[in-house]
C-alpha positions, 0 to 999 in steps of 0.5 A: 182910343187905345183898342186894348181897353176895349179889347181887355174889356170884352175878352174878360166878358167870357166866362172862365172855363167855357168850352170855347174860346170867347168871341170878341166884337170889333171896335166901332172905329174899325167898322164903317157903315156904307150907304143903306138904311142904316147909314141913313138912320145913323145920319138922321140920329147924328142930327137929333143928337147935335140938336140937343143943348148940352148947357140944359142938359147939365143944368140938373147936375150943377143945381145939385152941386150947388153950382150955377147953371148956364141954361135952364133945363129941359122940360118933360121928364127932365124937369119932372123928377127924372133930371139928369137921366138924359144927360147920362144917355147923352154922354153914351150917345156922344161916344157911340157917334164919335167912335162910329163916324170920327164926328168932331162935333160929337167930340167936342161935346163929349169933352164939354160934358166931362169937363162940366161933370168933372166940376159937379163932381168935385163940387159935391166932395163925395164923388157923387154925379147926379141930377135927382131933385134933393140929392143930398137929402135923399142919399144921406136918408139912405146911407143912414138905413131909411131905405124906403126913402128911394120910393120918395123920388122918380127911380133915382138909382135908374137915373144915375145909372145913366151916368155910370153907363155914360162915364164908362162909354166915354172911356171904353167906347171913345177913349176918353181918359179922364172919364175912368177916374170919374167913374171910379170915384162914382162907383166908390160912392155907390160901394160906401153906400152899399157897405152902410147897408144890410143885406135885408136893406139892400133887397128892400131898396132893390124893389124900386127900379134901379137900372144896371147898377150891378152891371156898372160896378161889375164894370169897375171891377174888370177895370180896376181888379179891386174886388170891392167892386164886385162885392157891391155888385153882388149886393145890387143884384136883386135876389128876388129875381136872381134866384127864381131865374137861376132855378128856371122859374118864370115868374115875370108876369106883370113885372115892369119889364124894363126894370128886369132886363138891366138887372139880368145883363148885371147878372151876365156881367157878373157870371162872366167875370166871376165864373158864377153859374147861378148868375149865368143860369139866371141870365140864359133863362131870362133870355130864353123865356123872353124870347120865346114866350113873351116876344112878338114878331118885331122882337120886341115885348111888354104891354103897358110897360109890363110883362104879358102873361105868356097864355093871354095876348088880348091886352097886347093886341088891344092896348095902345101901349105896345112893346116898349123900345127901351126893353129891346135895347136892353134885350140886345145888349144882353143878346150881344153878352150871351152871344160873345160867350156862346157863339150861337146863331140863334142869338144873332138870329134874335138881334137881327129880327129886333134890329130890323123890325123894331130898332129901325122902325122906332126912329122917324126917317130924315127928320128924326123922333123916337118911338117909346110904344109900338102898338100891336093894335091893328089900326093904331099908330106911334107917337114920335118925340122931338128935341125940345119937348121930349125926354123920356127914357125911350130917347135916351136909348133911341139916340145910343140905338141908331149910332151903333148899328155897326157894332155886331155885323162882325166879330172874331175868335182868334184869327177866325172871322164871323159874319153875322149881319148882311149890312153894307160896311167896311171892316178895317183891322186885322181883317179888312173886308168890305160887304156890298149889299142892298139886303134885304131888297136883295138876297144876297151879299158880297164879301171882298177881301182886302187883308186877311189873317190866317184864320177860317171865315164863318157865316151865320145860316140864318133861321129864316133861310130854309135848309139846303138853300144858302149858297156860297160862291168862292171866286165864282166857284161854289163852295160846299155848304155845311152848317156847323152846331153853332149855325154858321157855315165854315169857309176854309181857304188860303185868303188873298187880296181880292178874293170874293164871297158871294152869299146867297140868302133866299127869302121866303114868306112865312106866318108867325102865330102870336105866342099865346097861339091864339087867332092873330098872324104876322107875315114874314118875309125872310127876317122881315115883319110885313105890314100894311099902311091903312091912313094917315087920319086922326093921329092926334099927339103924332109928334109929342109935346112936353106932356108927361105921357105924351109919348103915348098914342092917345088918339082915336082907336079904330074898332078892332072888329072893322080892321083887315081880316085875312081870308082862310084858304089853302096856299095863303102864302103863295097867293100873297104876290110880290108886286113887279119891279117893287122890291119887298112890296106884296099885295093881298088883293082878293085875300082880305076883308072887308073888301075896302081894304082889297088894295092894301100893300104889304111892306117892311114895317120899318118902311111905315112911318107916321101912319097907322098900320097893321101888324098881326091879322087874324085868319077867318073863313069868309 
């Protein structure tokens, strides 16, 4: 890949006139995961991605272009109206996989997908690439002004946004030059459509979920410099959502959560490219209100796919359709964009929480399979996808999630290096370092310098580390720790080969109350949510079939009033004892009722798979 494509793209994401030089992440090619939980998840995802048949994913596009398909389309959502959305995600997943690992099979499949989609675009003749059933009739009606026709199909703009994003990622992340003209021609199609409609017609149409259409059109502006794409991006920005957010009004309760988050990613992109304060305020306020008021301990949000009332989490604790993985996928994209312009530790704190406790926990280890809903309901379980049966939105984002764990470990600002996440990895760029760690099983990480620029190193001081307890050793000597205004510790040194930094990040137990302040508490250890595995009984639909709602765990619901409760007492946290010789395992013996749960152990939630569990506990008098 030509690294300058990504470098230019990330640079322009900065707000013009920002008080600081923007940060940049390194390309995925420059950061390699080393053995550990994230590397294992990456490998499992690779097997899942390569278990899919490209010809089956391509079938909807070929059908809509009146070209012969080479295989039957997949069932489930891919034949139920959202035909083609997984194919777009597949382009992104292959791009991420190839960039992260250099896997030649991923590149081979990416080339094949692009070649076939180019034939589709040429056959359509107008730049369009999509698998939406009845595409020609639908888009003809919309361009003619009958915008309510968008409701006659299953979220068609949301669907084709995945293709736009896939083409962009193939170019920017995997360096595939042929993807750029394909994306731009497709964007020209969208520009023509938006130009044919009034602002009022656009607003009517945008009431239907439309993914991040404003984001990819802003990307086209960045890549070409042609303002027609920025104009179209603004037309695809729903003012009914933008205006309240820019005025710091939270009117999100009851709205479909993942419909809103991609819009806000687009707001942030437009703000960065055009120095628009209203769009910037909207993005910042949305992130603040969602993460502070609408997010549970694992970093996820929504119940039944909708934003929960901020003052009543009853449904969150009783419904089996808990936080949706797609939401967190998109919140991490927004968090990344905000971090790059603001550089605050708080963004990475959220990123880390969501990464360990929701994203990592959303994959079935070793065999693969993705989770749609993660119930907060005590005693319930999750359903996992299968490559041949399940084509949900969270399968598409799931394929991407686990092959980009390397994207935010490090960042740079001019010649300075930022260490954000404590994940075993190698950075091979203008800085060359190795991070050796077994975190979170241990509370330290070691940075070994191979090559350095004449800059400083900044280490994130996580909010979960108590003030005054983080320590740094530089070449076996203590280094004075001072946290700066952005939440980082600055290390100044004349760096040389084999310099060694040892960072100790003491973890401690804490209670995190559910946002509505009702009597439910998550038990945290450092950034990790500790949960209890209850049993593996009666988990109907554990592995999903092709049913329309097979992503929901519809099996037996245990009565909530029979689930474990912590006994109120002084020094409760101190009484939760870590098991000897077993990292990250804790006993609550004598602290829980009913008595039959006395032998329960608490472990990081990501270690509990294919089982019933409890994440939040009431605390009551005995």
